[in-house]
PyMOL Python script that loads the backbone (N, CA, C, O; Angstrom):
from pymol import cmd

cmd.read_pdbstr("""\
ATOM      1  N   MET A   1     147.859  21.763  94.637  1.00  0.00           N
ATOM      2  CA  MET A   1     146.866  22.614  95.238  1.00  0.00           C
ATOM      3  C   MET A   1     146.318  23.627  94.224  1.00  0.00           C
ATOM      4  O   MET A   1     145.108  23.818  94.105  1.00  0.00           O
ATOM      5  N   GLU A   2     147.239  24.269  93.499  1.00  0.00           N
ATOM      6  CA  GLU A   2     146.802  25.240  92.493  1.00  0.00           C
ATOM      7  C   GLU A   2     145.933  24.582  91.429  1.00  0.00           C
ATOM      8  O   GLU A   2     144.944  25.156  90.973  1.00  0.00           O
ATOM      9  N   GLN A   3     146.315  23.379  91.043  1.00  0.00           N
ATOM     10  CA  GLN A   3     145.550  22.672  90.016  1.00  0.00           C
ATOM     11  C   GLN A   3     144.147  22.358  90.539  1.00  0.00           C
ATOM     12  O   GLN A   3     143.167  22.485  89.805  1.00  0.00           O
ATOM     13  N   ALA A   4     144.050  21.951  91.799  1.00  0.00           N
ATOM     14  CA  ALA A   4     142.737  21.659  92.388  1.00  0.00           C
ATOM     15  C   ALA A   4     141.874  22.917  92.404  1.00  0.00           C
ATOM     16  O   ALA A   4     140.686  22.857  92.088  1.00  0.00           O
ATOM     17  N   ASN A   5     142.460  24.047  92.766  1.00  0.00           N
ATOM     18  CA  ASN A   5     141.716  25.317  92.764  1.00  0.00           C
ATOM     19  C   ASN A   5     141.261  25.681  91.352  1.00  0.00           C
ATOM     20  O   ASN A   5     140.132  26.128  91.150  1.00  0.00           O
ATOM     21  N   ALA A   6     142.142  25.487  90.391  1.00  0.00           N
ATOM     22  CA  ALA A   6     141.805  25.795  88.997  1.00  0.00           C
ATOM     23  C   ALA A   6     140.678  24.891  88.514  1.00  0.00           C
ATOM     24  O   ALA A   6     139.779  25.345  87.806  1.00  0.00           O
ATOM     25  N   GLU A   7     140.718  23.610  88.891  1.00  0.00           N
ATOM     26  CA  GLU A   7     139.674  22.672  88.486  1.00  0.00           C
ATOM     27  C   GLU A   7     138.335  23.043  89.128  1.00  0.00           C
ATOM     28  O   GLU A   7     137.289  22.961  88.484  1.00  0.00           O
ATOM     29  N   ARG A   8     138.374  23.453  90.404  1.00  0.00           N
ATOM     30  CA  ARG A   8     137.140  23.883  91.077  1.00  0.00           C
ATOM     31  C   ARG A   8     136.570  25.129  90.409  1.00  0.00           C
ATOM     32  O   ARG A   8     135.362  25.240  90.202  1.00  0.00           O
ATOM     33  N   ALA A   9     137.449  26.055  90.079  1.00  0.00           N
ATOM     34  CA  ALA A   9     137.009  27.285  89.415  1.00  0.00           C
ATOM     35  C   ALA A   9     136.401  26.976  88.047  1.00  0.00           C
ATOM     36  O   ALA A   9     135.395  27.568  87.654  1.00  0.00           O
ATOM     37  N   LEU A  10     137.023  26.044  87.331  1.00  0.00           N
ATOM     38  CA  LEU A  10     136.512  25.651  86.023  1.00  0.00           C
ATOM     39  C   LEU A  10     135.150  24.970  86.161  1.00  0.00           C
ATOM     40  O   LEU A  10     134.229  25.249  85.393  1.00  0.00           O
ATOM     41  N   ALA A  11     135.029  24.082  87.139  1.00  0.00           N
ATOM     42  CA  ALA A  11     133.762  23.399  87.376  1.00  0.00           C
ATOM     43  C   ALA A  11     132.669  24.406  87.737  1.00  0.00           C
ATOM     44  O   ALA A  11     131.524  24.273  87.305  1.00  0.00           O
ATOM     45  N   LYS A  12     133.034  25.416  88.534  1.00  0.00           N
ATOM     46  CA  LYS A  12     132.087  26.456  88.921  1.00  0.00           C
ATOM     47  C   LYS A  12     131.620  27.252  87.697  1.00  0.00           C
ATOM     48  O   LYS A  12     130.435  27.553  87.560  1.00  0.00           O
ATOM     49  N   GLU A  13     132.557  27.586  86.817  1.00  0.00           N
ATOM     50  CA  GLU A  13     132.212  28.322  85.594  1.00  0.00           C
ATOM     51  C   GLU A  13     131.322  27.487  84.679  1.00  0.00           C
ATOM     52  O   GLU A  13     130.371  28.002  84.090  1.00  0.00           O
ATOM     53  N   ARG A  14     131.630  26.206  84.563  1.00  0.00           N
ATOM     54  CA  ARG A  14     130.807  25.316  83.740  1.00  0.00           C
ATOM     55  C   ARG A  14     129.394  25.236  84.294  1.00  0.00           C
ATOM     56  O   ARG A  14     128.417  25.271  83.546  1.00  0.00           O
ATOM     57  N   SER A  15     129.300  25.130  85.602  1.00  0.00           N
ATOM     58  CA  SER A  15     127.990  25.058  86.250  1.00  0.00           C
ATOM     59  C   SER A  15     127.200  26.344  86.003  1.00  0.00           C
ATOM     60  O   SER A  15     126.003  26.308  85.716  1.00  0.00           O
ATOM     61  N   LYS A  16     127.889  27.470  86.120  1.00  0.00           N
ATOM     62  CA  LYS A  16     127.245  28.771  85.885  1.00  0.00           C
ATOM     63  C   LYS A  16     126.764  28.859  84.434  1.00  0.00           C
ATOM     64  O   LYS A  16     125.659  29.330  84.164  1.00  0.00           O
ATOM     65  N   ALA A  17     127.598  28.406  83.514  1.00  0.00           N
ATOM     66  CA  ALA A  17     127.247  28.442  82.093  1.00  0.00           C
ATOM     67  C   ALA A  17     126.050  27.528  81.810  1.00  0.00           C
ATOM     68  O   ALA A  17     125.161  27.876  81.032  1.00  0.00           O
ATOM     69  N   ALA A  18     126.039  26.366  82.445  1.00  0.00           N
ATOM     70  CA  ALA A  18     124.933  25.431  82.251  1.00  0.00           C
ATOM     71  C   ALA A  18     123.621  26.032  82.766  1.00  0.00           C
ATOM     72  O   ALA A  18     122.578  25.891  82.127  1.00  0.00           O
ATOM     73  N   ARG A  19     123.676  26.703  83.926  1.00  0.00           N
ATOM     74  CA  ARG A  19     122.466  27.345  84.466  1.00  0.00           C
ATOM     75  C   ARG A  19     121.997  28.474  83.554  1.00  0.00           C
ATOM     76  O   ARG A  19     120.798  28.648  83.339  1.00  0.00           O
ATOM     77  N   ALA A  20     122.936  29.231  83.026  1.00  0.00           N
ATOM     78  CA  ALA A  20     122.585  30.326  82.115  1.00  0.00           C
ATOM     79  C   ALA A  20     121.937  29.776  80.845  1.00  0.00           C
ATOM     80  O   ALA A  20     120.967  30.340  80.339  1.00  0.00           O
ATOM     81  N   LEU A  21     122.474  28.683  80.344  1.00  0.00           N
ATOM     82  CA  LEU A  21     121.908  28.050  79.156  1.00  0.00           C
ATOM     83  C   LEU A  21     120.493  27.556  79.432  1.00  0.00           C
ATOM     84  O   LEU A  21     119.593  27.759  78.617  1.00  0.00           O
ATOM     85  N   GLN A  22     120.293  26.914  80.573  1.00  0.00           N
ATOM     86  CA  GLN A  22     118.953  26.438  80.932  1.00  0.00           C
ATOM     87  C   GLN A  22     117.970  27.599  81.046  1.00  0.00           C
ATOM     88  O   GLN A  22     116.833  27.503  80.585  1.00  0.00           O
ATOM     89  N   ALA A  23     118.406  28.684  81.653  1.00  0.00           N
ATOM     90  CA  ALA A  23     117.541  29.860  81.796  1.00  0.00           C
ATOM     91  C   ALA A  23     117.184  30.431  80.418  1.00  0.00           C
ATOM     92  O   ALA A  23     116.037  30.811  80.182  1.00  0.00           O
ATOM     93  N   ALA A  24     118.152  30.490  79.525  1.00  0.00           N
ATOM     94  CA  ALA A  24     117.900  31.002  78.168  1.00  0.00           C
ATOM     95  C   ALA A  24     116.934  30.096  77.418  1.00  0.00           C
ATOM     96  O   ALA A  24     116.044  30.582  76.720  1.00  0.00           O
ATOM     97  N   GLU A  25     117.101  28.787  77.557  1.00  0.00           N
ATOM     98  CA  GLU A  25     116.203  27.838  76.899  1.00  0.00           C
ATOM     99  C   GLU A  25     114.789  27.962  77.450  1.00  0.00           C
ATOM    100  O   GLU A  25     113.815  27.901  76.699  1.00  0.00           O
ATOM    101  N   LYS A  26     114.680  28.136  78.766  1.00  0.00           N
ATOM    102  CA  LYS A  26     113.369  28.297  79.397  1.00  0.00           C
ATOM    103  C   LYS A  26     112.682  29.567  78.894  1.00  0.00           C
ATOM    104  O   LYS A  26     111.486  29.561  78.603  1.00  0.00           O
ATOM    105  N   GLN A  27     113.444  30.646  78.796  1.00  0.00           N
ATOM    106  CA  GLN A  27     112.895  31.917  78.293  1.00  0.00           C
ATOM    107  C   GLN A  27     112.450  31.762  76.839  1.00  0.00           C
ATOM    108  O   GLN A  27     111.404  32.281  76.447  1.00  0.00           O
ATOM    109  N   CYS A  28     113.230  31.062  76.058  1.00  0.00           N
ATOM    110  CA  CYS A  28     112.897  30.829  74.656  1.00  0.00           C
ATOM    111  C   CYS A  28     111.583  30.044  74.549  1.00  0.00           C
ATOM    112  O   CYS A  28     110.737  30.361  73.712  1.00  0.00           O
ATOM    113  N   MET A  29     111.416  29.037  75.383  1.00  0.00           N
ATOM    114  CA  MET A  29     110.182  28.249  75.391  1.00  0.00           C
ATOM    115  C   MET A  29     108.985  29.133  75.727  1.00  0.00           C
ATOM    116  O   MET A  29     107.928  29.009  75.109  1.00  0.00           O
ATOM    117  N   LYS A  30     109.147  30.024  76.705  1.00  0.00           N
ATOM    118  CA  LYS A  30     108.060  30.928  77.083  1.00  0.00           C
ATOM    119  C   LYS A  30     107.675  31.820  75.915  1.00  0.00           C
ATOM    120  O   LYS A  30     106.491  32.020  75.644  1.00  0.00           O
ATOM    121  N   VAL A  31     108.674  32.357  75.224  1.00  0.00           N
ATOM    122  CA  VAL A  31     108.419  33.229  74.072  1.00  0.00           C
ATOM    123  C   VAL A  31     107.674  32.451  72.988  1.00  0.00           C
ATOM    124  O   VAL A  31     106.725  32.965  72.395  1.00  0.00           O
ATOM    125  N   GLN A  32     108.097  31.225  72.731  1.00  0.00           N
ATOM    126  CA  GLN A  32     107.433  30.406  71.713  1.00  0.00           C
ATOM    127  C   GLN A  32     105.982  30.123  72.102  1.00  0.00           C
ATOM    128  O   GLN A  32     105.094  30.143  71.249  1.00  0.00           O
ATOM    129  N   GLN A  33     105.741  29.856  73.394  1.00  0.00           N
ATOM    130  CA  GLN A  33     104.378  29.598  73.848  1.00  0.00           C
ATOM    131  C   GLN A  33     103.499  30.836  73.680  1.00  0.00           C
ATOM    132  O   GLN A  33     102.346  30.731  73.261  1.00  0.00           O
ATOM    133  N   VAL A  34     104.042  31.996  74.005  1.00  0.00           N
ATOM    134  CA  VAL A  34     103.289  33.243  73.852  1.00  0.00           C
ATOM    135  C   VAL A  34     102.961  33.478  72.379  1.00  0.00           C
ATOM    136  O   VAL A  34     101.838  33.853  72.040  1.00  0.00           O
ATOM    137  N   ARG A  35     103.939  33.259  71.512  1.00  0.00           N
ATOM    138  CA  ARG A  35     103.709  33.433  70.069  1.00  0.00           C
ATOM    139  C   ARG A  35     102.634  32.475  69.569  1.00  0.00           C
ATOM    140  O   ARG A  35     101.775  32.857  68.774  1.00  0.00           O
ATOM    141  N   GLU A  36     102.684  31.228  70.039  1.00  0.00           N
ATOM    142  CA  GLU A  36     101.706  30.225  69.609  1.00  0.00           C
ATOM    143  C   GLU A  36     100.306  30.626  70.079  1.00  0.00           C
ATOM    144  O   GLU A  36      99.343  30.514  69.321  1.00  0.00           O
ATOM    145  N   ARG A  37     100.191  31.094  71.325  1.00  0.00           N
ATOM    146  CA  ARG A  37      98.881  31.537  71.829  1.00  0.00           C
ATOM    147  C   ARG A  37      98.365  32.726  71.014  1.00  0.00           C
ATOM    148  O   ARG A  37      97.178  32.797  70.695  1.00  0.00           O
ATOM    149  N   SER A  38      99.250  33.642  70.684  1.00  0.00           N
ATOM    150  CA  SER A  38      98.860  34.803  69.874  1.00  0.00           C
ATOM    151  C   SER A  38      98.392  34.366  68.491  1.00  0.00           C
ATOM    152  O   SER A  38      97.408  34.887  67.965  1.00  0.00           O
ATOM    153  N   ARG A  39      99.094  33.421  67.915  1.00  0.00           N
ATOM    154  CA  ARG A  39      98.716  32.918  66.588  1.00  0.00           C
ATOM    155  C   ARG A  39      97.334  32.264  66.635  1.00  0.00           C
ATOM    156  O   ARG A  39      96.510  32.468  65.743  1.00  0.00           O
ATOM    157  N   ILE A  40      97.093  31.484  67.676  1.00  0.00           N
ATOM    158  CA  ILE A  40      95.801  30.807  67.820  1.00  0.00           C
ATOM    159  C   ILE A  40      94.684  31.827  68.008  1.00  0.00           C
ATOM    160  O   ILE A  40      93.619  31.699  67.405  1.00  0.00           O
ATOM    161  N   LYS A  41      94.920  32.839  68.842  1.00  0.00           N
ATOM    162  CA  LYS A  41      93.910  33.882  69.051  1.00  0.00           C
ATOM    163  C   LYS A  41      93.603  34.616  67.756  1.00  0.00           C
ATOM    164  O   LYS A  41      92.443  34.878  67.437  1.00  0.00           O
ATOM    165  N   GLU A  42      94.656  34.943  67.013  1.00  0.00           N
ATOM    166  CA  GLU A  42      94.478  35.655  65.742  1.00  0.00           C
ATOM    167  C   GLU A  42      93.664  34.813  64.766  1.00  0.00           C
ATOM    168  O   GLU A  42      92.775  35.324  64.085  1.00  0.00           O
ATOM    169  N   GLN A  43      93.973  33.521  64.703  1.00  0.00           N
ATOM    170  CA  GLN A  43      93.249  32.618  63.809  1.00  0.00           C
ATOM    171  C   GLN A  43      91.780  32.535  64.222  1.00  0.00           C
ATOM    172  O   GLN A  43      90.890  32.570  63.372  1.00  0.00           O
ATOM    173  N   ARG A  44      91.529  32.424  65.530  1.00  0.00           N
ATOM    174  CA  ARG A  44      90.159  32.362  66.042  1.00  0.00           C
ATOM    175  C   ARG A  44      89.395  33.634  65.686  1.00  0.00           C
ATOM    176  O   ARG A  44      88.245  33.580  65.249  1.00  0.00           O
ATOM    177  N   ASN A  45      90.056  34.789  65.881  1.00  0.00           N
ATOM    178  CA  ASN A  45      89.415  36.060  65.551  1.00  0.00           C
ATOM    179  C   ASN A  45      89.087  36.145  64.060  1.00  0.00           C
ATOM    180  O   ASN A  45      88.024  36.634  63.677  1.00  0.00           O
ATOM    181  N   ARG A  46      90.006  35.666  63.230  1.00  0.00           N
ATOM    182  CA  ARG A  46      89.768  35.665  61.787  1.00  0.00           C
ATOM    183  C   ARG A  46      88.545  34.816  61.450  1.00  0.00           C
ATOM    184  O   ARG A  46      87.705  35.213  60.642  1.00  0.00           O
ATOM    185  N   GLU A  47      88.452  33.631  62.083  1.00  0.00           N
ATOM    186  CA  GLU A  47      87.326  32.740  61.828  1.00  0.00           C
ATOM    187  C   GLU A  47      86.015  33.388  62.282  1.00  0.00           C
ATOM    188  O   GLU A  47      84.994  33.278  61.603  1.00  0.00           O
ATOM    189  N   ILE A  48      86.051  34.058  63.428  1.00  0.00           N
ATOM    190  CA  ILE A  48      84.855  34.724  63.940  1.00  0.00           C
ATOM    191  C   ILE A  48      84.421  35.831  62.977  1.00  0.00           C
ATOM    192  O   ILE A  48      83.236  35.973  62.678  1.00  0.00           O
ATOM    193  N   CYS A  49      85.388  36.610  62.498  1.00  0.00           N
ATOM    194  CA  CYS A  49      85.073  37.694  61.557  1.00  0.00           C
ATOM    195  C   CYS A  49      84.469  37.136  60.263  1.00  0.00           C
ATOM    196  O   CYS A  49      83.518  37.699  59.721  1.00  0.00           O
ATOM    197  N   GLN A  50      85.027  36.031  59.779  1.00  0.00           N
ATOM    198  CA  GLN A  50      84.485  35.417  58.561  1.00  0.00           C
ATOM    199  C   GLN A  50      83.049  34.972  58.795  1.00  0.00           C
ATOM    200  O   GLN A  50      82.180  35.199  57.952  1.00  0.00           O
ATOM    201  N   THR A  51      82.797  34.337  59.940  1.00  0.00           N
ATOM    202  CA  THR A  51      81.451  33.855  60.264  1.00  0.00           C
ATOM    203  C   THR A  51      80.475  35.024  60.343  1.00  0.00           C
ATOM    204  O   THR A  51      79.368  34.948  59.811  1.00  0.00           O
ATOM    205  N   LYS A  52      80.884  36.104  61.007  1.00  0.00           N
ATOM    206  CA  LYS A  52      80.020  37.282  61.117  1.00  0.00           C
ATOM    207  C   LYS A  52      79.757  37.882  59.746  1.00  0.00           C
ATOM    208  O   LYS A  52      78.638  38.299  59.447  1.00  0.00           O
ATOM    209  N   GLY A  53      80.791  37.926  58.915  1.00  0.00           N
ATOM    210  CA  GLY A  53      80.634  38.454  57.561  1.00  0.00           C
ATOM    211  C   GLY A  53      79.682  37.611  56.739  1.00  0.00           C
ATOM    212  O   GLY A  53      78.862  38.147  55.993  1.00  0.00           O
ATOM    213  N   GLN A  54      79.779  36.307  56.864  1.00  0.00           N
ATOM    214  CA  GLN A  54      78.890  35.404  56.132  1.00  0.00           C
ATOM    215  C   GLN A  54      77.453  35.584  56.603  1.00  0.00           C
ATOM    216  O   GLN A  54      76.529  35.606  55.790  1.00  0.00           O
ATOM    217  N   ARG A  55      77.262  35.714  57.908  1.00  0.00           N
ATOM    218  CA  ARG A  55      75.912  35.932  58.438  1.00  0.00           C
ATOM    219  C   ARG A  55      75.334  37.237  57.919  1.00  0.00           C
ATOM    220  O   ARG A  55      74.168  37.305  57.531  1.00  0.00           O
ATOM    221  N   ALA A  56      76.170  38.276  57.917  1.00  0.00           N
ATOM    222  CA  ALA A  56      75.705  39.578  57.435  1.00  0.00           C
ATOM    223  C   ALA A  56      75.277  39.477  55.970  1.00  0.00           C
ATOM    224  O   ALA A  56      74.261  40.051  55.579  1.00  0.00           O
ATOM    225  N   LEU A  57      76.056  38.742  55.156  1.00  0.00           N
ATOM    226  CA  LEU A  57      75.686  38.572  53.746  1.00  0.00           C
ATOM    227  C   LEU A  57      74.372  37.800  53.610  1.00  0.00           C
ATOM    228  O   LEU A  57      73.521  38.150  52.793  1.00  0.00           O
ATOM    229  N   GLU A  58      74.216  36.747  54.420  1.00  0.00           N
ATOM    230  CA  GLU A  58      72.979  35.964  54.360  1.00  0.00           C
ATOM    231  C   GLU A  58      71.774  36.815  54.745  1.00  0.00           C
ATOM    232  O   GLU A  58      70.722  36.733  54.111  1.00  0.00           O
ATOM    233  N   ILE A  59      71.930  37.630  55.783  1.00  0.00           N
ATOM    234  CA  ILE A  59      70.831  38.501  56.213  1.00  0.00           C
ATOM    235  C   ILE A  59      70.516  39.514  55.117  1.00  0.00           C
ATOM    236  O   ILE A  59      69.351  39.789  54.832  1.00  0.00           O
ATOM    237  N   GLU A  60      71.565  40.068  54.506  1.00  0.00           N
ATOM    238  CA  GLU A  60      71.378  41.050  53.438  1.00  0.00           C
ATOM    239  C   GLU A  60      70.659  40.412  52.248  1.00  0.00           C
ATOM    240  O   GLU A  60      69.739  41.005  51.686  1.00  0.00           O
ATOM    241  N   ARG A  61      71.074  39.218  51.869  1.00  0.00           N
ATOM    242  CA  ARG A  61      70.432  38.508  50.760  1.00  0.00           C
ATOM    243  C   ARG A  61      68.970  38.239  51.088  1.00  0.00           C
ATOM    244  O   ARG A  61      68.096  38.383  50.233  1.00  0.00           O
ATOM    245  N   HIS A  62      68.712  37.852  52.319  1.00  0.00           N
ATOM    246  CA  HIS A  62      67.342  37.545  52.756  1.00  0.00           C
ATOM    247  C   HIS A  62      66.487  38.805  52.706  1.00  0.00           C
ATOM    248  O   HIS A  62      65.328  38.753  52.293  1.00  0.00           O
ATOM    249  N   ASN A  63      67.045  39.925  53.121  1.00  0.00           N
ATOM    250  CA  ASN A  63      66.304  41.186  53.122  1.00  0.00           C
ATOM    251  C   ASN A  63      66.015  41.655  51.704  1.00  0.00           C
ATOM    252  O   ASN A  63      64.963  42.240  51.445  1.00  0.00           O
ATOM    253  N   ILE A  64      66.955  41.400  50.771  1.00  0.00           N
ATOM    254  CA  ILE A  64      66.763  41.804  49.377  1.00  0.00           C
ATOM    255  C   ILE A  64      65.697  40.932  48.726  1.00  0.00           C
ATOM    256  O   ILE A  64      64.846  41.423  47.984  1.00  0.00           O
ATOM    257  N   ALA A  65      65.752  39.638  49.011  1.00  0.00           N
ATOM    258  CA  ALA A  65      64.813  38.683  48.410  1.00  0.00           C
ATOM    259  C   ALA A  65      63.469  38.805  49.068  1.00  0.00           C
ATOM    260  O   ALA A  65      62.537  38.087  48.705  1.00  0.00           O
TER     261      ALA A  65
END
""", "prot")
cmd.dss("prot")
cmd.show_as("cartoon", "prot")
cmd.util.cbc("prot")
cmd.orient("prot")
């Protein structure tokens, strides 16, 4: 009887640990997705700034010429 109780308790702890691990992995995935979205936004903003800068230079060159 004691052994059965100990085995049930162990199984319960393993199950709890497995759920905690899954939750941690899920949270990690969310963090990675947020970082990836931030990286993409930053890259897009950089490209937009470069394009605006190039246009400004072209307009300036046109005005000088």
